[in-house]
N, C-alpha and C positions, 0 to 999 in steps of 0.2 A: 447516567446523569448527562454526560457530554452528548450522547445520542439524542436525549430529550431536547437539549438546547439546539442541536442541529435541526431536529424536527420542527421546533418552534420557529427557527430562522426560515426554514423552507415554507412553513405555513405563512409567516409574515410576508415572504416574497410572493406567495400565491395571492394573499389578500391584497398586496400592493398592485399586483397585476389586475386583479378583479376591480380594484378601485380605479385604476387607469382606464379599464374598459368601460366602467360606469361613467367616468368623466367624459370619455369620448362619445358615449351614447347620449349623455346630457347635452353635449355640444351639438350633436346632430339634431336632437329634439328641439334645442333652442333655435337652430337654423330653420327647422321646419315650422316652428312657431312664428318666426319672423316672416317666412314666406306666406304662411296662413294669414298673418296679420296684414301683410301687403295685399293679399287677395281680398280679404275682408274689406280693406280700405277701398280698393278698386270697386268692389261690389257695392259698397255704401255710396261711393261717388256716382256709380251708374244708377243706383236707386234714386239718389237726389236729382240727377239729371232727368230721370224718368218722371219723378214727381213734378219737377218744374215744367217738363214738357206737357204732362197731363193737365197741370194747372192752367198753363197757357192755352192748351187745346180747349179746355172747358170754358175758359173766359172767351176765347175766340168763338166757340160754338154758341155761347150765350149771346155774344155780339151779333153773330150771324143770324141767330134766331130772331133777335130784336130787329135787325135790319130786314130780315125776310118779312116780318110782320108789317114794318113800315112800308116796305117795298110793295107788299100786296095791297095796302091801302092806296098807295099812289097809283098802282096799276089799275085798280078799280076805277079811279078817277079817269085815267087815260083810256080805259076800256070804253067808257061812254063816248069819248071823242074818236079814238082810233083803235079798232080791234087788232089790226095787223101790227101796229107798233107795239102793242102789249106782248104779242107772241114773240116778236123779235127780241125784245128786252128780256123776256123770261128765259128764252133759249140761251142768250148770252150769259145771264146770271147762273143758270145751271151748269154751263160750261166752266165758268170760273170756280164755282163750288166744287165741281168734279176735279178740277186741277188741284185745288187746295187739298181736297181729300186724298188725292193720289200722292201728293207730296208728303202729307202726314202718314199715309200708309207706308211709303218708302222709308221714312224715318223710323217708324215702328218696326219694320223688318230689320233695319240695321241694328236697332236696340235688341231685338230678339236674337240676332246672330251673335252680338257681343255677349249677351246673357248665356247663350250656349257655350261660347268659348270659356267664359268664367266657370261654368259648371264642369267643363272638361278639366280645367286647372285645379278646381277643388277636388275632383275625383283623383287626379294624379297625386295631390298632396295627401289625400286620405290613404292612398296606396302606400305612399312613403311612410306615413304614420303607422300603418299596419306592419310594414317591414321592421320599423323601429320597435314596435311592440313585440314582434317575434324575437328580436335580438335581446330585449329586456327579459323576456320569458326564459331565454337560454341562460342568461346570467342568474336569474332566480333559481333555475334548476341546478346550476353549478353550485350556488351558495347552499342549496339544500343538501347537496352531496358531501359537503364538508362535514367531517365527523363531529358528533356532539361532544366527544371527549376533548376536542380542541378548546372548547369553551368552558370545560369543567373548572379550570383554574380561576377564571373570572368569577364563576358562581361561588367557588370556595372562598375567594377573597371577599365577596359580598356577604356570605354567611358569617365570616369572621368579623367583619365590620358590624354586622347586625348584632352578633353576640357581644362585642365590646360595648356597643351602645346600650344593650340591655343591662350589662354588668354595671356600667356607669349609672344608669337609672336606678338600679337596685342599691348601689352604694349611696346615692343621694337620699333614697328613701330610708336606709339604715341610719344615716346621719340625722335625718329629720326625726326618726323615732327615738334615737339616743338623746337628742336635745329635749324632746317631749318628755321622756322618762326622767331626765335630769330636772326639768322644771317641776314635774309632779313630785319628785322626791324632796326638792327644796321647799315646796309648799307644805308637804307633810312634816318636815322638820320644823318649819316656822310655826305651825299650829301646835 
């Protein structure tokens, strides 16, 4: 009996150790979740910046398109007057357009670089999550190795509780039947 109590105490210590390890793993997972949340936030901010940039770019492109059409009309009028002036203005316009496009390309390259960095960070976080998953798998394997007999006491207590519940239920039914028999007898006596 004393040996069983010692064994139960040892099992409790083992379970406490496992619980501590699980808590440590949960803390690590929570930290990883926070990091992932931070990365997601940064990614979301980058997406928002990209959306804003694309929106502005589209608006600018639309404006440039309209300007180009207006400019072409004006150039046609000037063409009648001076052909050389038209070529000079057109070349200047194309130069400015090229500069704007180059600036926008550079901005897009920077955004692509930042996106690549974010992908690397996400890959690192996924790697850390995989390591955590491996650790959790080890804990699950340890918990599987705990003998089933260690939990038989809890099962026995549950079965006793279930038997007591069934017994109480049967006693209630017997009381109800006795009352019913009593009522029936009274009715027969009265008749």
